[in-house]
Steps between C-alpha positions, in 0.01 A plus 500: 500500500360739759595413858329634808697514822259406778712539812852511631621390844829637628710442809791710629718533805535835678701584809242654733129532577521870402632401156216247465243769585659740249499232229132429567411866451707518180328192358153634580587824319654315204189287456269801524709707257522220244144370505541162668431365849716409795292195587714345774774609740681312774814551700685254718771570754800268469815459705816295506630372829842384605541326835150609601555870429353697211784608272298628204141615441306585185151511350358300209235696308269326256234659282276431204406746229185418301497641149195334341200283573570161343141467374483846345848644444515861390863607481772314317822550691777387272802630686567478871840613620683463828791715609769293667835598634777324684655621822779734399344609168514872436180679412 
């Protein structure tokens, strides 16, 4: 059975606005280099407060890659991989 991946939506947490901007540029380049489209991008500033004071800040980045048109798919993507690591892992 041939399967066509249409799109993938991803969401990550980064520490700063600069890291969010860098990630956005990397994703645009990745999509261009690999023949798919970065169709959506959003970033949201989040913070955690304790007793009315901000004690932690971060950014949530969300994006969507579009790989195929559902009505006329061209490329069969059969393997999508994600690289994950845990804090403290050695590279």
